[in-house]
N, CA, C and O atoms as a GROMACS GRO file, in nm:
protein
  512
    1UNK      N    1   2.772  -3.474   1.264
    1UNK     CA    2   2.679  -3.450   1.155
    1UNK      C    3   2.585  -3.336   1.195
    1UNK      O    4   2.526  -3.340   1.303
    2UNK      N    5   2.570  -3.236   1.110
    2UNK     CA    6   2.484  -3.122   1.140
    2UNK      C    7   2.338  -3.152   1.114
    2UNK      O    8   2.303  -3.252   1.051
    3UNK      N    9   2.254  -3.064   1.163
    3UNK     CA   10   2.109  -3.079   1.141
    3UNK      C   11   2.076  -3.055   0.995
    3UNK      O   12   2.137  -2.970   0.929
    4UNK      N   13   1.980  -3.130   0.944
    4UNK     CA   14   1.936  -3.116   0.805
    4UNK      C   15   1.851  -2.990   0.792
    4UNK      O   16   1.761  -2.966   0.872
    5UNK      N   17   1.880  -2.910   0.690
    5UNK     CA   18   1.806  -2.786   0.670
    5UNK      C   19   1.664  -2.818   0.622
    5UNK      O   20   1.645  -2.900   0.532
    6UNK      N   21   1.567  -2.754   0.681
    6UNK     CA   22   1.428  -2.774   0.645
    6UNK      C   23   1.398  -2.701   0.514
    6UNK      O   24   1.427  -2.582   0.501
    7UNK      N   25   1.341  -2.771   0.418
    7UNK     CA   26   1.308  -2.711   0.288
    7UNK      C   27   1.190  -2.615   0.299
    7UNK      O   28   1.182  -2.518   0.223
    8UNK      N   29   1.100  -2.640   0.393
    8UNK     CA   30   0.985  -2.552   0.411
    8UNK      C   31   1.025  -2.431   0.493
    8UNK      O   32   1.098  -2.443   0.592
    9UNK      N   33   0.977  -2.316   0.453
    9UNK     CA   34   1.001  -2.193   0.528
    9UNK      C   35   0.866  -2.126   0.548
    9UNK      O   36   0.830  -2.035   0.473
   10UNK      N   37   0.790  -2.169   0.649
   10UNK     CA   38   0.651  -2.122   0.665
   10UNK      C   39   0.638  -1.973   0.692
   10UNK      O   40   0.529  -1.917   0.674
   11UNK      N   41   0.743  -1.906   0.734
   11UNK     CA   42   0.736  -1.763   0.760
   11UNK      C   43   0.744  -1.682   0.631
   11UNK      O   44   0.712  -1.563   0.631
   12UNK      N   45   0.787  -1.744   0.521
   12UNK     CA   46   0.795  -1.676   0.392
   12UNK      C   47   0.667  -1.699   0.314
   12UNK      O   48   0.609  -1.807   0.317
   13UNK      N   49   0.624  -1.595   0.243
   13UNK     CA   50   0.507  -1.611   0.158
   13UNK      C   51   0.516  -1.512   0.042
   13UNK      O   52   0.580  -1.408   0.052
   14UNK      N   53   0.451  -1.548  -0.065
   14UNK     CA   54   0.435  -1.458  -0.178
   14UNK      C   55   0.288  -1.426  -0.187
   14UNK      O   56   0.203  -1.514  -0.170
   15UNK      N   57   0.258  -1.300  -0.214
   15UNK     CA   58   0.118  -1.260  -0.219
   15UNK      C   59   0.092  -1.186  -0.348
   15UNK      O   60   0.174  -1.104  -0.391
   16UNK      N   61  -0.020  -1.213  -0.408
   16UNK     CA   62  -0.058  -1.147  -0.531
   16UNK      C   63  -0.202  -1.181  -0.561
   16UNK      O   64  -0.275  -1.228  -0.474
   17UNK      N   65  -0.241  -1.158  -0.682
   17UNK     CA   66  -0.378  -1.188  -0.723
   17UNK      C   67  -0.381  -1.322  -0.793
   17UNK      O   68  -0.320  -1.339  -0.898
   18UNK      N   69  -0.451  -1.416  -0.735
   18UNK     CA   70  -0.465  -1.548  -0.795
   18UNK      C   71  -0.598  -1.549  -0.870
   18UNK      O   72  -0.703  -1.544  -0.807
   19UNK      N   73  -0.594  -1.555  -1.003
   19UNK     CA   74  -0.719  -1.547  -1.080
   19UNK      C   75  -0.806  -1.672  -1.062
   19UNK      O   76  -0.754  -1.781  -1.042
   20UNK      N   77  -0.936  -1.654  -1.068
   20UNK     CA   78  -1.024  -1.771  -1.065
   20UNK      C   79  -0.997  -1.860  -1.187
   20UNK      O   80  -0.953  -1.811  -1.291
   21UNK      N   81  -1.022  -1.988  -1.173
   21UNK     CA   82  -0.999  -2.082  -1.283
   21UNK      C   83  -1.085  -2.045  -1.405
   21UNK      O   84  -1.206  -2.026  -1.391
   22UNK      N   85  -1.024  -2.036  -1.521
   22UNK     CA   86  -1.094  -2.015  -1.648
   22UNK      C   87  -1.196  -1.902  -1.644
   22UNK      O   88  -1.308  -1.919  -1.690
   23UNK      N   89  -1.157  -1.788  -1.590
   23UNK     CA   90  -1.248  -1.674  -1.580
   23UNK      C   91  -1.209  -1.571  -1.686
   23UNK      O   92  -1.118  -1.490  -1.664
   24UNK      N   93  -1.276  -1.573  -1.799
   24UNK     CA   94  -1.244  -1.485  -1.910
   24UNK      C   95  -1.266  -1.338  -1.876
   24UNK      O   96  -1.191  -1.253  -1.922
   25UNK      N   97  -1.367  -1.308  -1.795
   25UNK     CA   98  -1.394  -1.169  -1.758
   25UNK      C   99  -1.278  -1.111  -1.677
   25UNK      O  100  -1.239  -0.996  -1.697
   26UNK      N  101  -1.223  -1.192  -1.585
   26UNK     CA  102  -1.109  -1.147  -1.505
   26UNK      C  103  -0.989  -1.118  -1.594
   26UNK      O  104  -0.925  -1.014  -1.580
   27UNK      N  105  -0.958  -1.208  -1.683
   27UNK     CA  106  -0.844  -1.192  -1.774
   27UNK      C  107  -0.863  -1.067  -1.860
   27UNK      O  108  -0.766  -0.994  -1.883
   28UNK      N  109  -0.982  -1.042  -1.906
   28UNK     CA  110  -1.012  -0.924  -1.988
   28UNK      C  111  -0.990  -0.795  -1.909
   28UNK      O  112  -0.934  -0.699  -1.961
   29UNK      N  113  -1.034  -0.794  -1.784
   29UNK     CA  114  -1.016  -0.676  -1.699
   29UNK      C  115  -0.868  -0.652  -1.670
   29UNK      O  116  -0.824  -0.537  -1.670
   30UNK      N  117  -0.792  -0.758  -1.645
   30UNK     CA  118  -0.649  -0.743  -1.621
   30UNK      C  119  -0.579  -0.690  -1.746
   30UNK      O  120  -0.486  -0.609  -1.736
   31UNK      N  121  -0.623  -0.732  -1.863
   31UNK     CA  122  -0.565  -0.682  -1.988
   31UNK      C  123  -0.591  -0.531  -2.001
   31UNK      O  124  -0.505  -0.458  -2.048
   32UNK      N  125  -0.709  -0.486  -1.959
   32UNK     CA  126  -0.740  -0.343  -1.962
   32UNK      C  127  -0.647  -0.264  -1.870
   32UNK      O  128  -0.599  -0.157  -1.907
   33UNK      N  129  -0.622  -0.317  -1.750
   33UNK     CA  130  -0.533  -0.250  -1.655
   33UNK      C  131  -0.391  -0.245  -1.711
   33UNK      O  132  -0.325  -0.141  -1.704
   34UNK      N  133  -0.344  -0.355  -1.766
   34UNK     CA  134  -0.209  -0.358  -1.822
   34UNK      C  135  -0.195  -0.262  -1.940
   34UNK      O  136  -0.088  -0.204  -1.961
   35UNK      N  137  -0.301  -0.245  -2.016
   35UNK     CA  138  -0.299  -0.149  -2.128
   35UNK      C  139  -0.280  -0.007  -2.077
   35UNK      O  140  -0.208   0.072  -2.138
   36UNK      N  141  -0.342   0.026  -1.966
   36UNK     CA  142  -0.325   0.159  -1.906
   36UNK      C  143  -0.178   0.183  -1.871
   36UNK      O  144  -0.125   0.291  -1.896
   37UNK      N  145  -0.112   0.083  -1.814
   37UNK     CA  146   0.029   0.097  -1.776
   37UNK      C  147   0.122   0.109  -1.896
   37UNK      O  148   0.231   0.163  -1.882
   38UNK      N  149   0.082   0.061  -2.013
   38UNK     CA  150   0.168   0.067  -2.130
   38UNK      C  151   0.147   0.192  -2.216
   38UNK      O  152   0.215   0.209  -2.317
   39UNK      N  153   0.054   0.278  -2.177
   39UNK     CA  154   0.033   0.401  -2.254
   39UNK      C  155   0.154   0.493  -2.241
   39UNK      O  156   0.215   0.498  -2.134
   40UNK      N  157   0.189   0.565  -2.346
   40UNK     CA  158   0.299   0.663  -2.335
   40UNK      C  159   0.256   0.780  -2.246
   40UNK      O  160   0.136   0.807  -2.230
   41UNK      N  161   0.354   0.849  -2.190
   41UNK     CA  162   0.324   0.962  -2.102
   41UNK      C  163   0.259   1.076  -2.179
   41UNK      O  164   0.306   1.116  -2.286
   42UNK      N  165   0.151   1.128  -2.124
   42UNK     CA  166   0.080   1.243  -2.181
   42UNK      C  167   0.040   1.334  -2.065
   42UNK      O  168  -0.047   1.297  -1.986
   43UNK      N  169   0.102   1.452  -2.053
   43UNK     CA  170   0.072   1.541  -1.940
   43UNK      C  171  -0.073   1.589  -1.936
   43UNK      O  172  -0.122   1.630  -1.831
   44UNK      N  173  -0.143   1.583  -2.051
   44UNK     CA  174  -0.284   1.623  -2.054
   44UNK      C  175  -0.376   1.511  -2.006
   44UNK      O  176  -0.492   1.535  -1.972
   45UNK      N  177  -0.324   1.388  -2.003
   45UNK     CA  178  -0.401   1.272  -1.958
   45UNK      C  179  -0.316   1.193  -1.859
   45UNK      O  180  -0.269   1.084  -1.891
   46UNK      N  181  -0.296   1.246  -1.739
   46UNK     CA  182  -0.206   1.178  -1.645
   46UNK      C  183  -0.258   1.041  -1.602
   46UNK      O  184  -0.379   1.021  -1.588
   47UNK      N  185  -0.165   0.949  -1.582
   47UNK     CA  186  -0.198   0.816  -1.529
   47UNK      C  187  -0.174   0.823  -1.378
   47UNK      O  188  -0.060   0.841  -1.334
   48UNK      N  189  -0.279   0.809  -1.302
   48UNK     CA  190  -0.273   0.827  -1.158
   48UNK      C  191  -0.308   0.697  -1.088
   48UNK      O  192  -0.402   0.628  -1.126
   49UNK      N  193  -0.232   0.665  -0.984
   49UNK     CA  194  -0.258   0.546  -0.903
   49UNK      C  195  -0.305   0.592  -0.765
   49UNK      O  196  -0.255   0.690  -0.711
   50UNK      N  197  -0.401   0.520  -0.709
   50UNK     CA  198  -0.455   0.552  -0.578
   50UNK      C  199  -0.449   0.427  -0.493
   50UNK      O  200  -0.496   0.321  -0.535
   51UNK      N  201  -0.391   0.438  -0.376
   51UNK     CA  202  -0.384   0.325  -0.284
   51UNK      C  203  -0.416   0.375  -0.145
   51UNK      O  204  -0.392   0.492  -0.112
   52UNK      N  205  -0.470   0.287  -0.063
   52UNK     CA  206  -0.505   0.324   0.073
   52UNK      C  207  -0.463   0.214   0.168
   52UNK      O  208  -0.451   0.098   0.130
   53UNK      N  209  -0.441   0.252   0.294
   53UNK     CA  210  -0.404   0.156   0.397
   53UNK      C  211  -0.453   0.209   0.531
   53UNK      O  212  -0.435   0.327   0.563
   54UNK      N  213  -0.513   0.122   0.607
   54UNK     CA  214  -0.552   0.157   0.744
   54UNK      C  215  -0.437   0.117   0.835
   54UNK      O  216  -0.383   0.007   0.822
   55UNK      N  217  -0.399   0.204   0.925
   55UNK     CA  218  -0.285   0.179   1.013
   55UNK      C  219  -0.329   0.194   1.157
   55UNK      O  220  -0.394   0.292   1.194
   56UNK      N  221  -0.294   0.096   1.239
   56UNK     CA  222  -0.325   0.103   1.382
   56UNK      C  223  -0.222   0.192   1.451
   56UNK      O  224  -0.102   0.179   1.427
   57UNK      N  225  -0.269   0.282   1.535
   57UNK     CA  226  -0.181   0.372   1.608
   57UNK      C  227  -0.162   0.316   1.749
   57UNK      O  228  -0.258   0.296   1.822
   58UNK      N  229  -0.037   0.291   1.786
   58UNK     CA  230  -0.009   0.231   1.916
   58UNK      C  231   0.094   0.313   1.992
   58UNK      O  232   0.171   0.389   1.934
   59UNK      N  233   0.094   0.296   2.122
   59UNK     CA  234   0.190   0.362   2.209
   59UNK      C  235   0.246   0.263   2.310
   59UNK      O  236   0.188   0.157   2.333
   60UNK      N  237   0.357   0.299   2.369
   60UNK     CA  238   0.422   0.212   2.467
   60UNK      C  239   0.355   0.225   2.604
   60UNK      O  240   0.317   0.335   2.645
   61UNK      N  241   0.341   0.113   2.673
   61UNK     CA  242   0.292   0.112   2.810
   61UNK      C  243   0.410   0.136   2.904
   61UNK      O  244   0.401   0.212   3.000
   62UNK      N  245   0.522   0.069   2.874
   62UNK     CA  246   0.645   0.084   2.951
   62UNK      C  247   0.744   0.161   2.864
   62UNK      O  248   0.761   0.130   2.746
   63UNK      N  249   0.808   0.262   2.921
   63UNK     CA  250   0.902   0.344   2.846
   63UNK      C  251   1.016   0.257   2.792
   63UNK      O  252   1.080   0.184   2.868
   64UNK      N  253   1.044   0.265   2.659
   64UNK     CA  254   1.152   0.184   2.602
   64UNK      C  255   1.289   0.225   2.657
   64UNK      O  256   1.310   0.340   2.695
   65UNK      N  257   1.380   0.129   2.660
   65UNK     CA  258   1.517   0.158   2.702
   65UNK      C  259   1.595   0.205   2.580
   65UNK      O  260   1.590   0.141   2.475
   66UNK      N  261   1.667   0.317   2.593
   66UNK     CA  262   1.737   0.372   2.476
   66UNK      C  263   1.851   0.281   2.430
   66UNK      O  264   1.902   0.198   2.505
   67UNK      N  265   1.889   0.299   2.305
   67UNK     CA  266   2.003   0.225   2.249
   67UNK      C  267   2.131   0.268   2.319
   67UNK      O  268   2.147   0.384   2.359
   68UNK      N  269   2.221   0.173   2.333
   68UNK     CA  270   2.353   0.198   2.391
   68UNK      C  271   2.456   0.135   2.299
   68UNK      O  272   2.420   0.053   2.215
   69UNK      N  273   2.582   0.171   2.312
   69UNK     CA  274   2.683   0.107   2.227
   69UNK      C  275   2.677  -0.046   2.239
   69UNK      O  276   2.687  -0.102   2.348
   70UNK      N  277   2.660  -0.112   2.125
   70UNK     CA  278   2.652  -0.258   2.122
   70UNK      C  279   2.517  -0.314   2.165
   70UNK      O  280   2.502  -0.436   2.173
   71UNK      N  281   2.419  -0.229   2.192
   71UNK     CA  282   2.287  -0.275   2.239
   71UNK      C  283   2.178  -0.194   2.168
   71UNK      O  284   2.177  -0.072   2.178
   72UNK      N  285   2.087  -0.260   2.096
   72UNK     CA  286   1.980  -0.184   2.028
   72UNK      C  287   1.878  -0.131   2.128
   72UNK      O  288   1.874  -0.174   2.244
   73UNK      N  289   1.796  -0.038   2.083
   73UNK     CA  290   1.686   0.012   2.164
   73UNK      C  291   1.596  -0.106   2.200
   73UNK      O  292   1.566  -0.190   2.115
   74UNK      N  293   1.551  -0.112   2.325
   74UNK     CA  294   1.470  -0.226   2.369
   74UNK      C  295   1.336  -0.175   2.418
   74UNK      O  296   1.326  -0.074   2.488
   75UNK      N  297   1.232  -0.248   2.380
   75UNK     CA  298   1.097  -0.211   2.421
   75UNK      C  299   1.017  -0.333   2.463
   75UNK      O  300   1.049  -0.445   2.426
   76UNK      N  301   0.915  -0.310   2.539
   76UNK     CA  302   0.827  -0.415   2.586
   76UNK      C  303   0.725  -0.447   2.478
   76UNK      O  304   0.690  -0.361   2.398
   77UNK      N  305   0.677  -0.571   2.475
   77UNK     CA  306   0.579  -0.610   2.374
   77UNK      C  307   0.440  -0.555   2.405
   77UNK      O  308   0.354  -0.551   2.316
   78UNK      N  309   0.415  -0.512   2.528
   78UNK     CA  310   0.283  -0.460   2.564
   78UNK      C  311   0.265  -0.320   2.506
   78UNK      O  312   0.358  -0.239   2.508
   79UNK      N  313   0.147  -0.291   2.455
   79UNK     CA  314   0.120  -0.160   2.397
   79UNK      C  315  -0.023  -0.116   2.428
   79UNK      O  316  -0.107  -0.197   2.467
   80UNK      N  317  -0.048   0.013   2.410
   80UNK     CA  318  -0.182   0.067   2.425
   80UNK      C  319  -0.227   0.115   2.288
   80UNK      O  320  -0.149   0.174   2.214
   81UNK      N  321  -0.352   0.091   2.255
   81UNK     CA  322  -0.406   0.126   2.124
   81UNK      C  323  -0.459   0.270   2.125
   81UNK      O  324  -0.530   0.310   2.217
   82UNK      N  325  -0.424   0.346   2.022
   82UNK     CA  326  -0.468   0.486   2.010
   82UNK      C  327  -0.555   0.506   1.886
   82UNK      O  328  -0.555   0.614   1.828
   83UNK      N  329  -0.628   0.404   1.845
   83UNK     CA  330  -0.718   0.416   1.729
   83UNK      C  331  -0.648   0.382   1.599
   83UNK      O  332  -0.547   0.312   1.598
   84UNK      N  333  -0.704   0.433   1.490
   84UNK     CA  334  -0.650   0.406   1.357
   84UNK      C  335  -0.644   0.534   1.275
   84UNK      O  336  -0.706   0.635   1.309
   85UNK      N  337  -0.568   0.528   1.168
   85UNK     CA  338  -0.561   0.638   1.072
   85UNK      C  339  -0.563   0.577   0.933
   85UNK      O  340  -0.514   0.466   0.914
   86UNK      N  341  -0.617   0.648   0.838
   86UNK     CA  342  -0.620   0.603   0.699
   86UNK      C  343  -0.513   0.678   0.621
   86UNK      O  344  -0.506   0.801   0.625
   87UNK      N  345  -0.431   0.603   0.549
   87UNK     CA  346  -0.328   0.663   0.464
   87UNK      C  347  -0.373   0.649   0.319
   87UNK      O  348  -0.409   0.539   0.276
   88UNK      N  349  -0.371   0.757   0.245
   88UNK     CA  350  -0.405   0.756   0.103
   88UNK      C  351  -0.285   0.804   0.024
   88UNK      O  352  -0.235   0.915   0.046
   89UNK      N  353  -0.239   0.721  -0.066
   89UNK     CA  354  -0.128   0.757  -0.153
   89UNK      C  355  -0.184   0.779  -0.293
   89UNK      O  356  -0.244   0.689  -0.352
   90UNK      N  357  -0.163   0.897  -0.343
   90UNK     CA  358  -0.204   0.932  -0.479
   90UNK      C  359  -0.075   0.958  -0.554
   90UNK      O  360   0.003   1.045  -0.515
   91UNK      N  361  -0.051   0.884  -0.661
   91UNK     CA  362   0.075   0.903  -0.731
   91UNK      C  363   0.056   0.910  -0.882
   91UNK      O  364  -0.036   0.850  -0.938
   92UNK      N  365   0.143   0.985  -0.943
   92UNK     CA  366   0.156   0.987  -1.088
   92UNK      C  367   0.299   0.941  -1.114
   92UNK      O  368   0.390   1.023  -1.124
   93UNK      N  369   0.321   0.809  -1.127
   93UNK     CA  370   0.456   0.753  -1.128
   93UNK      C  371   0.548   0.808  -1.237
   93UNK      O  372   0.668   0.823  -1.214
   94UNK      N  373   0.495   0.837  -1.354
   94UNK     CA  374   0.581   0.884  -1.462
   94UNK      C  375   0.628   1.027  -1.442
   94UNK      O  376   0.718   1.073  -1.511
   95UNK      N  377   0.567   1.097  -1.348
   95UNK     CA  378   0.608   1.235  -1.316
   95UNK      C  379   0.676   1.241  -1.180
   95UNK      O  380   0.718   1.348  -1.136
   96UNK      N  381   0.687   1.126  -1.111
   96UNK     CA  382   0.744   1.119  -0.975
   96UNK      C  383   0.668   1.210  -0.879
   96UNK      O  384   0.728   1.276  -0.795
   97UNK      N  385   0.536   1.213  -0.890
   97UNK     CA  386   0.450   1.294  -0.805
   97UNK      C  387   0.373   1.200  -0.715
   97UNK      O  388   0.303   1.112  -0.765
   98UNK      N  389   0.384   1.216  -0.581
   98UNK     CA  390   0.319   1.123  -0.489
   98UNK      C  391   0.291   1.185  -0.352
   98UNK      O  392   0.363   1.156  -0.256
   99UNK      N  393   0.190   1.268  -0.341
   99UNK     CA  394   0.154   1.318  -0.209
   99UNK      C  395   0.083   1.210  -0.128
   99UNK      O  396   0.016   1.123  -0.185
  100UNK      N  397   0.097   1.214   0.002
  100UNK     CA  398   0.030   1.120   0.091
  100UNK      C  399  -0.060   1.199   0.183
  100UNK      O  400  -0.018   1.299   0.241
  101UNK      N  401  -0.186   1.156   0.196
  101UNK     CA  402  -0.280   1.221   0.288
  101UNK      C  403  -0.306   1.125   0.404
  101UNK      O  404  -0.334   1.007   0.383
  102UNK      N  405  -0.295   1.177   0.526
  102UNK     CA  406  -0.324   1.097   0.646
  102UNK      C  407  -0.446   1.159   0.711
  102UNK      O  408  -0.445   1.276   0.748
  103UNK      N  409  -0.550   1.080   0.724
  103UNK     CA  410  -0.676   1.130   0.778
  103UNK      C  411  -0.729   1.034   0.883
  103UNK      O  412  -0.707   0.913   0.876
  104UNK      N  413  -0.801   1.090   0.980
  104UNK     CA  414  -0.866   1.006   1.080
  104UNK      C  415  -0.982   0.930   1.019
  104UNK      O  416  -1.007   0.815   1.054
  105UNK      N  417  -1.053   0.996   0.926
  105UNK     CA  418  -1.164   0.929   0.858
  105UNK      C  419  -1.177   0.988   0.718
  105UNK      O  420  -1.206   1.106   0.701
  106UNK      N  421  -1.155   0.905   0.620
  106UNK     CA  422  -1.169   0.945   0.480
  106UNK      C  423  -1.193   0.819   0.400
  106UNK      O  424  -1.117   0.723   0.409
  107UNK      N  425  -1.299   0.819   0.324
  107UNK     CA  426  -1.330   0.700   0.245
  107UNK      C  427  -1.259   0.707   0.110
  107UNK      O  428  -1.211   0.813   0.070
  108UNK      N  429  -1.254   0.596   0.041
  108UNK     CA  430  -1.195   0.593  -0.093
  108UNK      C  431  -1.271   0.686  -0.186
  108UNK      O  432  -1.211   0.753  -0.270
  109UNK      N  433  -1.403   0.690  -0.172
  109UNK     CA  434  -1.484   0.781  -0.255
  109UNK      C  435  -1.446   0.926  -0.229
  109UNK      O  436  -1.437   1.005  -0.323
  110UNK      N  437  -1.423   0.964  -0.102
  110UNK     CA  438  -1.379   1.100  -0.069
  110UNK      C  439  -1.245   1.131  -0.135
  110UNK      O  440  -1.225   1.240  -0.189
  111UNK      N  441  -1.154   1.034  -0.131
  111UNK     CA  442  -1.022   1.054  -0.192
  111UNK      C  443  -1.032   1.072  -0.343
  111UNK      O  444  -0.961   1.154  -0.401
  112UNK      N  445  -1.120   0.998  -0.407
  112UNK     CA  446  -1.138   1.011  -0.552
  112UNK      C  447  -1.192   1.149  -0.588
  112UNK      O  448  -1.147   1.209  -0.686
  113UNK      N  449  -1.288   1.199  -0.511
  113UNK     CA  450  -1.343   1.332  -0.536
  113UNK      C  451  -1.233   1.437  -0.522
  113UNK      O  452  -1.221   1.525  -0.607
  114UNK      N  453  -1.153   1.427  -0.416
  114UNK     CA  454  -1.042   1.521  -0.396
  114UNK      C  455  -0.944   1.512  -0.513
  114UNK      O  456  -0.894   1.614  -0.560
  115UNK      N  457  -0.917   1.390  -0.558
  115UNK     CA  458  -0.825   1.368  -0.668
  115UNK      C  459  -0.875   1.433  -0.796
  115UNK      O  460  -0.798   1.498  -0.866
  116UNK      N  461  -1.003   1.417  -0.828
  116UNK     CA  462  -1.058   1.475  -0.950
  116UNK      C  463  -1.057   1.627  -0.946
  116UNK      O  464  -1.049   1.692  -1.050
  117UNK      N  465  -1.065   1.686  -0.827
  117UNK     CA  466  -1.057   1.831  -0.816
  117UNK      C  467  -0.914   1.880  -0.833
  117UNK      O  468  -0.892   1.996  -0.867
  118UNK      N  469  -0.816   1.793  -0.809
  118UNK     CA  470  -0.675   1.829  -0.815
  118UNK      C  471  -0.617   1.816  -0.955
  118UNK      O  472  -0.540   1.902  -0.999
  119UNK      N  473  -0.654   1.708  -1.026
  119UNK     CA  474  -0.593   1.678  -1.156
  119UNK      C  475  -0.699   1.653  -1.263
  119UNK      O  476  -0.809   1.608  -1.232
  120UNK      N  477  -0.666   1.682  -1.390
  120UNK     CA  478  -0.757   1.647  -1.500
  120UNK      C  479  -0.739   1.500  -1.536
  120UNK      O  480  -0.669   1.468  -1.633
  121UNK      N  481  -0.800   1.413  -1.462
  121UNK     CA  482  -0.774   1.269  -1.474
  121UNK      C  483  -0.868   1.204  -1.574
  121UNK      O  484  -0.988   1.233  -1.577
  122UNK      N  485  -0.811   1.117  -1.655
  122UNK     CA  486  -0.893   1.038  -1.746
  122UNK      C  487  -0.888   0.890  -1.711
  122UNK      O  488  -0.976   0.814  -1.753
  123UNK      N  489  -0.786   0.846  -1.634
  123UNK     CA  490  -0.781   0.708  -1.590
  123UNK      C  491  -0.715   0.699  -1.454
  123UNK      O  492  -0.616   0.766  -1.426
  124UNK      N  493  -0.774   0.615  -1.369
  124UNK     CA  494  -0.722   0.591  -1.234
  124UNK      C  495  -0.699   0.442  -1.220
  124UNK      O  496  -0.782   0.362  -1.262
  125UNK      N  497  -0.588   0.405  -1.160
  125UNK     CA  498  -0.563   0.266  -1.126
  125UNK      C  499  -0.572   0.256  -0.974
  125UNK      O  500  -0.494   0.317  -0.902
  126UNK      N  501  -0.670   0.178  -0.926
  126UNK     CA  502  -0.692   0.160  -0.783
  126UNK      C  503  -0.651   0.019  -0.746
  126UNK      O  504  -0.696  -0.078  -0.807
  127UNK      N  505  -0.566   0.008  -0.646
  127UNK     CA  506  -0.512  -0.122  -0.604
  127UNK      C  507  -0.612  -0.194  -0.515
  127UNK      O  508  -0.604  -0.185  -0.393
  128UNK      N  509  -0.708  -0.265  -0.576
  128UNK     CA  510  -0.805  -0.346  -0.501
  128UNK      C  511  -0.846  -0.464  -0.581
  128UNK      O  512  -0.927  -0.545  -0.534
   0.00000   0.00000   0.00000
């Protein structure tokens, strides 16, 4: 008799926005965001999305062993930290336009100012 499969899979998770209970203001704001996504394409009023992510920069302490036939590249779990970098993705999805800026220090406000100088924007969707 084989082992019984566990129904729980704790390593799996779904993540999203869980709205507060009975919060009409939240629902109203989400409706506004969804309305922006349903607008038809207008090149004079581009729909632009802005997202950011902080990324830790790491390096190897021990030189990794290269891949060989039948053996993947192997590395040690120990690492040295080399600081962080901020990634800013600015996209206009309906035009397939998506430059990425990598900066040592740049705030979301700085990115918005740069964005407004680049495009004639009337609406921005920020993932927060």
